[in-house]
C-alpha positions in Angstrom: 50.1 -37.6 44.2 50.4 -41.3 43.5 49.5 -43.5 40.5 46.3 -45.4 41.0 47.5 -48.6 39.2 51.0 -49.2 40.6 51.3 -46.9 43.6 54.3 -45.0 42.4 54.4 -41.2 42.7 52.9 -39.6 39.6 53.9 -36.8 37.1 52.8 -34.0 39.5 55.0 -35.5 42.2 58.0 -35.5 39.9 57.6 -31.8 39.1 57.2 -31.0 42.8 60.3 -33.0 43.7 62.5 -31.3 41.0 61.3 -27.9 42.1 62.3 -28.5 45.7 65.8 -29.7 44.7 66.2 -26.7 42.3 65.5 -24.3 45.3 68.4 -26.0 47.2 70.7 -25.5 44.1 71.9 -29.1 44.0 72.4 -31.4 41.0 69.3 -33.1 39.7 69.3 -36.0 37.2 66.2 -37.4 35.6 65.7 -40.6 33.6 62.7 -41.0 31.3 61.9 -44.7 30.7 59.7 -45.8 27.8 58.7 -49.5 27.5 59.4 -50.9 24.0 56.4 -52.1 22.0 54.1 -52.0 25.0 51.1 -51.2 22.9 51.7 -54.4 20.9 51.9 -56.4 24.2 48.5 -54.9 25.2 47.0 -55.8 21.8 48.4 -59.3 21.9 47.7 -60.4 25.5 45.0 -57.9 26.6 45.0 -54.9 29.0 44.8 -57.0 32.1 48.2 -58.5 31.3 49.5 -55.0 30.4 48.3 -53.7 33.8 50.0 -56.6 35.6 53.2 -55.9 33.7 53.1 -52.2 34.8 52.8 -53.3 38.4 55.7 -55.8 38.1 57.9 -53.2 36.5 57.0 -50.6 39.2 58.2 -53.1 41.8 61.4 -53.6 40.0 62.0 -49.9 39.8 61.5 -49.6 43.5 64.0 -52.3 44.1 66.7 -50.8 41.9 66.1 -47.2 43.2 66.5 -48.2 46.8 67.1 -45.3 49.1 69.2 -43.4 46.6 66.5 -42.5 44.0 62.8 -42.1 43.5 60.7 -43.8 40.8 57.6 -42.3 39.2 55.0 -43.4 36.8 54.2 -40.7 34.3 51.3 -42.5 32.6 50.8 -45.2 30.0 54.1 -47.0 29.5 56.3 -44.2 30.7 58.2 -44.1 34.0 60.8 -41.8 35.4 63.6 -41.8 38.0 65.1 -38.8 39.8 68.4 -38.7 41.8 69.6 -35.6 43.6 73.0 -34.8 45.0 76.7 -34.2 44.1 77.0 -37.3 41.9 73.4 -37.6 40.8 74.2 -38.3 37.2 76.6 -41.2 38.0 74.2 -42.8 40.4 71.3 -42.5 38.0 73.1 -44.1 35.1 74.1 -47.0 37.3 70.5 -47.5 38.5 69.2 -47.4 34.9 71.7 -50.0 33.7 70.8 -52.3 36.5 67.1 -51.9 35.6 67.9 -52.8 31.9 69.8 -55.9 33.2 66.8 -57.0 35.1 64.7 -56.8 31.9 67.1 -59.1 30.2 65.0 -62.1 31.4 61.3 -62.6 30.6 58.9 -61.7 33.4 56.2 -64.2 34.7 52.8 -62.7 34.1 50.0 -65.0 35.1 50.8 -68.3 33.3 53.0 -66.6 30.7 56.7 -65.6 30.5 56.8 -62.3 28.6 59.9 -60.4 27.5 59.8 -56.6 27.7 62.4 -54.0 26.9 62.9 -50.3 27.6 64.6 -47.3 26.1 65.9 -44.7 28.5 66.8 -41.0 28.2 68.9 -39.2 30.7 69.3 -35.5 31.5 70.7 -33.4 34.4 70.8 -29.9 35.8 73.6 -28.7 37.9 74.8 -25.5 39.5 73.9 -22.2 37.7 72.0 -24.1 34.9 69.1 -24.7 37.3 66.7 -26.1 34.7 63.0 -26.3 35.3 61.4 -29.8 35.5 59.6 -29.4 32.2 62.9 -28.7 30.4 64.7 -31.6 32.1 61.9 -34.0 31.1 62.0 -32.6 27.5 65.7 -33.3 27.3 65.3 -36.8 28.8 62.5 -37.4 26.3 64.6 -36.5 23.3 67.4 -38.7 24.6 65.0 -41.6 25.1 64.1 -41.5 21.4 67.8 -41.5 20.6 68.0 -44.8 22.6 65.1 -46.2 20.6 66.7 -45.3 17.3 70.0 -46.7 18.4 68.5 -50.2 19.0 66.5 -50.0 22.2 67.4 -51.5 25.6 69.9 -48.8 26.3 70.2 -45.4 27.9 71.5 -42.1 26.4 72.6 -38.8 28.0 71.2 -35.6 26.5 73.5 -33.8 24.1 72.8 -30.3 22.6 73.2 -31.9 19.1 70.1 -34.0 19.9 67.9 -30.9 19.5 69.3 -30.1 16.1 68.9 -33.7 15.0 65.3 -33.8 16.2 64.5 -30.6 14.3 66.0 -32.1 11.2 64.0 -35.2 11.7 60.8 -33.3 12.2 61.5 -31.3 9.0 62.1 -34.4 7.0 59.0 -36.0 8.4 57.0 -33.0 7.3 58.5 -33.3 3.8 57.7 -37.0 3.7 54.1 -36.4 4.5 53.9 -33.7 1.8 55.7 -36.0 -0.7 53.1 -38.7 0.0 50.2 -36.3 -0.6 51.8 -34.8 -3.7 52.8 -38.2 -5.3 56.5 -37.4 -5.3 57.6 -41.0 -4.7 58.5 -43.3 -7.6 58.9 -47.1 -7.8 61.7 -48.6 -9.8 62.1 -52.3 -10.5 65.3 -54.4 -10.5 64.9 -57.7 -12.4 66.0 -61.2 -11.1 67.0 -63.6 -13.8 66.9 -67.4 -14.0 70.4 -68.6 -13.2 70.4 -71.1 -16.1 68.4 -69.4 -18.9 69.0 -65.8 -18.1 65.3 -65.1 -18.5 63.7 -62.4 -16.3 61.5 -64.3 -13.9 60.9 -61.7 -11.2 61.4 -58.0 -10.3 62.0 -56.3 -6.9 60.2 -53.0 -6.2 62.5 -50.2 -4.9 61.1 -46.9 -3.7 62.7 -43.6 -5.0 62.1 -40.1 -3.8 62.9 -37.1 -6.0 61.9 -33.7 -4.7 60.3 -31.2 -7.0 63.6 -29.3 -7.2 65.2 -32.5 -8.6 67.0 -33.5 -5.4 67.1 -37.2 -4.9 66.8 -38.5 -1.3 68.1 -42.0 -0.6 65.9 -44.6 1.1 68.7 -45.0 3.7 67.9 -41.4 4.7 64.1 -41.2 4.7 63.1 -44.8 5.6 64.4 -44.7 9.2 62.5 -41.4 9.7 59.4 -42.9 8.3 59.7 -45.9 10.6 60.2 -43.6 13.6 57.2 -41.5 12.9 54.9 -44.4 11.9 54.6 -43.1 8.3 56.2 -46.2 7.0 52.9 -48.0 7.1 51.3 -45.5 4.7 54.4 -45.4 2.4 54.7 -49.2 2.4 51.0 -49.6 1.3 51.6 -47.0 -1.4 54.5 -48.9 -2.8 52.6 -52.2 -2.6 49.6 -50.8 -4.4 51.7 -49.1 -7.1 53.8 -52.3 -7.6 50.8 -54.5 -8.0 49.2 -52.0 -10.4 52.4 -51.7 -12.5 53.1 -55.4 -12.7 49.6 -56.5 -13.5 50.4 -56.8 -17.2 53.8 -58.5 -16.8 52.5 -62.0 -17.4 54.2 -64.7 -15.3 56.6 -62.3 -13.7 56.8 -62.4 -9.9 56.8 -59.1 -8.0 58.7 -58.8 -4.7 58.0 -56.0 -2.3 60.0 -55.2 0.8 58.1 -55.2 4.1 59.5 -53.3 7.1 59.5 -54.5 10.7 57.0 -51.8 11.6 54.6 -53.0 8.9 54.9 -56.6 10.0 54.1 -55.6 13.6 50.9 -53.8 12.4 48.0 -56.1 13.1 46.1 -54.4 10.2 48.7 -55.1 7.6 47.5 -58.5 6.4 44.0 -57.1 6.0 45.3 -54.1 4.1 47.4 -56.4 1.9 44.2 -58.5 1.1 42.4 -55.3 0.2 45.1 -54.2 -2.2 45.1 -57.6 -4.0 41.4 -57.3 -4.4 41.5 -53.7 -5.6 44.2 -54.2 -8.1 43.3 -57.7 -9.3 47.0 -58.7 -8.9 47.3 -62.5 -8.5 48.4 -63.4 -5.0 50.7 -66.2 -6.2 52.8 -63.7 -8.2 53.4 -61.6 -5.1 56.4 -62.1 -2.9 57.0 -60.2 0.3 60.7 -59.8 1.4 61.2 -59.8 5.1 64.5 -59.3 7.0 65.6 -61.3 10.0 65.3 -58.2 12.2 61.6 -57.9 11.4 61.0 -61.3 12.8 63.4 -61.3 15.8 61.8 -58.1 17.2 58.5 -60.0 17.9 58.4 -63.5 16.5 55.0 -64.3 17.9 53.3 -61.4 16.1 55.4 -62.0 13.0 54.4 -65.7 12.8 50.7 -64.8 13.1 50.9 -62.1 10.4 52.8 -64.4 8.0 50.3 -67.2 8.5 47.5 -64.8 7.4 49.6 -63.5 4.5 50.3 -67.0 3.3 46.6 -67.9 3.5 46.1 -65.4 0.5 48.6 -67.4 -1.5 51.3 -64.8 -1.2 55.0 -66.0 -1.0 57.4 -64.9 1.6 61.2 -64.7 1.2 63.9 -64.0 3.8 66.0 -61.1 2.6 69.7 -60.2 3.3 70.5 -63.7 4.5 74.0 -64.0 5.8 74.0 -60.7 7.7 72.2 -61.9 10.8 71.8 -64.9 13.1 69.1 -67.0 11.5 69.3 -70.6 12.7 67.8 -73.8 11.2 65.1 -73.7 13.8 64.3 -70.1 12.8 64.0 -71.0 9.2 61.9 -74.0 9.9 59.6 -72.0 12.1 58.8 -69.4 9.5 58.8 -71.6 6.4 60.1 -69.2 3.8 59.6 -69.8 0.1 62.9 -68.2 -0.9 66.2 -67.4 0.7 68.0 -64.3 -0.7 71.7 -64.4 -0.1 73.0 -60.9 0.9 75.5 -59.1 -1.4 78.2 -59.2 1.3 78.1 -63.0 1.4 78.3 -63.2 -2.4 81.3 -60.8 -2.5 83.1 -62.5 0.4 82.6 -66.0 -1.0 84.5 -65.0 -4.2 87.6 -64.2 -2.1 87.3 -66.2 1.1 87.0 -70.0 1.5 85.2 -69.9 4.8 82.6 -67.5 3.4 82.2 -69.7 0.3 81.6 -72.7 2.6 79.0 -70.7 4.5 77.3 -69.9 1.2 77.3 -73.5 0.1 75.9 -74.7 3.4 73.2 -72.0 3.3 72.1 -73.2 -0.1 72.1 -76.9 1.0 70.0 -75.9 4.1 67.6 -74.0 1.9 67.2 -77.1 -0.4 66.5 -79.3 2.6 63.8 -76.9 3.7 62.3 -76.8 0.1 63.3 -73.1 -0.4 64.5 -71.5 -3.6 67.7 -69.5 -3.4 68.5 -66.1 -5.0 71.9 -64.3 -4.9 71.7 -60.5 -4.9 74.4 -57.9 -5.6 76.1 -59.9 -8.4 78.3 -57.5 -10.3 80.9 -59.7 -12.1 80.8 -62.7 -14.4 83.0 -64.6 -11.9 80.5 -64.0 -9.1 77.6 -65.1 -11.4 79.4 -68.3 -12.4 80.2 -69.0 -8.7 76.6 -68.7 -7.5 75.3 -70.5 -10.5 77.6 -73.5 -9.8 76.7 -73.4 -6.2 73.1 -74.0 -7.1 71.3 -70.6 -6.9 68.0 -70.5 -8.8 68.0 -66.8 -9.4 70.5 -64.0 -9.7 70.1 -60.3 -9.2 72.6 -57.5 -9.7 74.1 -54.8 -11.8 75.8 -57.4 -14.0 72.4 -58.0 -15.6 70.1 -55.1 -14.7 70.0 -52.0 -12.6 66.7 -50.8 -11.2 64.5 -49.0 -13.8 61.1 -47.4 -14.1 58.1 -49.5 -14.9 57.9 -48.3 -18.5 61.4 -49.8 -19.2 60.7 -53.2 -17.8 58.5 -54.5 -20.7 61.3 -54.5 -23.2 63.3 -56.9 -21.0 60.6 -59.5 -20.7 60.8 -60.8 -24.2 63.5 -63.3 -25.4 65.4 -65.2 -22.7 69.0 -64.0 -22.9 71.7 -62.8 -20.6 71.4 -59.0 -20.8 74.0 -56.8 -19.2 73.3 -53.4 -17.7 75.0 -50.5 -19.5 78.2 -49.3 -18.0 
């Protein structure tokens, strides 16, 4: 009962081991290990590299387990570890943390050095509980997904609340799929104005979801679920197509659309983007995709390749939420953004704090040196507007000028250039 690729015991061996330990009535602890973004590694480097990586990781698991635990390969990019005995849970957690530490350095695979991460779920059975192996694995699996949603490269112990959270997520995922089929989503648009003239020069598309009963669900609630389930790709394409269709007649106005990390990692996204531009007839030079630092840091190699294809269409790319992450000058030079969007938090802090203001000014100077335009978002007061205008921002976005609005309300704001204010 061993895996043919890496030689570790397989899934059948794991179930047999847990059954034997249950008969003895001792504590059993199980870790389920799922490699982060392994499919992308296979797509990028080929299955032979993926197989070599599996063998290397199997060797590392043997090392960290030693004589105190047993490692298994369950199939694909999933491994497991079992520990039995009075302090099984404590021993298992220590082994898993050691394994994650080992993954902190890139692995040498053929002539490459490749970074790989893992998310780990932990579960245990002790005393009278005497859980079957299938239930232990189910609990470890749920906990592993908690680790993924919490940022990956970590381990999480099973808690009963996880089951309720999972059920709620599955219910929301079902509702999202129904909403997509029934056209329940809407796209609203928040204008950006020229810092000097006040003329509307661009709009940002923002998804809204209102259920048939009138209940509004915020993007902060449903977007993480969509990203977890993979539905974000379909929702993202729907927003992109709707935005390009709505904005087709807004002559000269640029349209910005947010792109998630999952979309950017999807090798088909540039092709699908090209198809939408062709279908809608929307000019590529009027489209701007907003990317966050997180989207790029997760896999810079794939992101760089995708962005190169996107730019080949003539589409612009902006870095969103700048000031909330760790982008360096090298990072900005590597990805060659067309625009830098200063995050609301940096704008707000700059109005009250000299060090934040210095950071904002240096960010704008850096953008200028790299031939990027600069937009300030989240501007809500005239004082903030004057500050970012004096600092050299090209565009301003925020409730001081406009809130997000449906497409049919945008046209009335595209006429005379004047500083409009949103209604209180």
